[in-house]
N, C-alpha and C positions, 0 to 999 in steps of 0.2 A: 705605710709600705716600710718594711725594714730596708736598710741600705745594702741591698744585694743586687748582684747582677740578675737581669732579667733578659730572657731570650724571646724574640719575636721572629716569625717567619713572615715574609712578605706573601707566602702562599697559603697562609692560615685561612681556613674556609670562611672565618668571620669577616674577612676583608678582602680576600684575594680577587674576587670578581668586581670589586668596586672600582669604577671609573677613576683613571688618573691620566687625563688626557686635555690637551688644549685645542687639538684639531678635530674632536668629535670621533676619533677612530675607537671603535668599541674593543679593539684588541689591546688598547693601551689601559692596563689596570694596575692596581696596587701589585697583583701577583707576577705581572711581566715586566713592569717598569719602575717600581718604587723600592728598590733597595737602598737608595741614599736616605729618603725618609724613614724607612725601617731601622736602618743602622743608627741614625740619629735618635730614633724614638728610645732605641735600647740605652744609649749613653744618657739621654735626658731622664729617663726613668730612675736611673742609678743615682745620679747626682741630686736630682729633685725629690727623691724618695717618695714619689708618687707614680702611678701608672700614667705614662705618656704614650698613647697608642699610635701605632704608623697611620691610622685613619686622620688622627689630629694632626699629624706632621705633614701628611701628604696633603692636607687641606691647606696649610700654611704654604706649602711649596707652590701649589697651584694659584691661590689667592694673590701670592707676592711675585708671580712671573718667573719662578725658577724651574719649572717644567719645560723640557725642550720639545719641539715639535716632533722629533723621532726618537731620540736615544735615551731618554730618561730625565735626569736631574742635574742642572747646572752646578758646577763645582762652588760657585759662590753662595749656593743655598746653605752649606754647611757654616759658614761664618755668620750669615744673616739668621739662621735659626738659632745659632749659639747666643747671639745678642738678644733675640726675642725671648728667649728662655732664661736669659741672665746667667749663661754658663761662659767659663773662660774658653778661648779658642785661639790656638796658634796654628797657622798654616806653614808647613815645612816640606822639603824633599830630602831632609837630611836624616839618615837612619839613626846615626848616634844620638840625635836629639830625641827621637822617636823612642829608642830603646830606652834612654835615661828617664823619659816621662813614664813609660810603661812601668819600670822598675819603682817609680815613685807614687804609683797608684793612679796616674791618669789612665783614661780610655783614648784609643786613637781610632779615628776612621781613616781608611785609606781607599783611595780609587785605583782599581786594578785595570791594567791593560789587558790585551789577549794572553792566553796561556792556561795555567792550571786551574783558574777560577772563572774565566769567562772567555767568550770569543770576540767580544766587542769591548764592553766596559761593565764594570761592577763596583758597588761600594760594599765594604766589609768593616767589621768592628773588631779591633784588636782589643783584648781585654788582660793580657799578661804575656810575660816572656820567660822562658826558662832555658838558658843556654843558647843553642841555635834553633830552638823551636818557639813559635809565637802562637799563643792561644787565641783562637779567631772565633767569633760568633759571625757565621754566613747568613745574611738574610734569606738566601736560597737554600732552604733546609735539605733538598733533594738535589743539589747541584751534580751535574752528570759530568762535569769537566775535570773532577779531580785527577784522574789518571792512575796508573799503577806503578809509578816510578819511585814510590816510597818517600815522596817530598810532601805529601798531604796525609796525615793521620785522622781517621775517624774511630773514636772509641766506640761509639754506637752509630750504626749507619743510619744516614738520612735525619739526624737530630739537629744539624746546623753548627755544632760545636766541633771544632776542628783544630789540630795544630798544624801549622804551616811552617816548613823549613825557611829558615832566614834567606836562603839563596833565591827562593821563589820571590819573596818580597822585594829583594834587592834588584832583581831583574824585571818584575812585572808590576810593581806598585808605581804609579805616576805621582801621586801626590798625598800628604797626609795632614790630618788635622788633629791636633792634641786637644782633647776636651777635658776641661777640669772644672770644679765647682768655683765659681766667682767668690773671691774673697771680699768681705765687707758688705 
């Protein structure tokens, strides 16, 4: 696999309906609850130069206890998955650190609070920055939360690749994980 960005949707019909639950709740599937594993799978695929599918990463999250009973994936999952896949990972809440990392070729996973991208919580993958716009791969390719206020741009509707105004991330992001290829 060439070292290029790959987009995965958690709602891809190949895995959307597969179970992602620790409670037996049939409504908890990769499509409804695995935005974290899906965002991480995209980053891992890029840095490892091979296909790392959301199914593989979701299984890791389940097997290692990072699936929550109700809301999705624990924040600690990102650090643990990075170690497992031998990727660098720095957790931060500082936007300037994130901006510098994106400009240097890192990818960044963010967990979003209620607002433009979610009503509860949602992981996204940031893949670049241009001025006040951040290029994002949203694991929920047909996200209905974007709104019409001009702060989210979709070049192609419902393909998951969006640009998000910096103000949205500064207000709604709760935490960032800078993902890099491990040196050595």
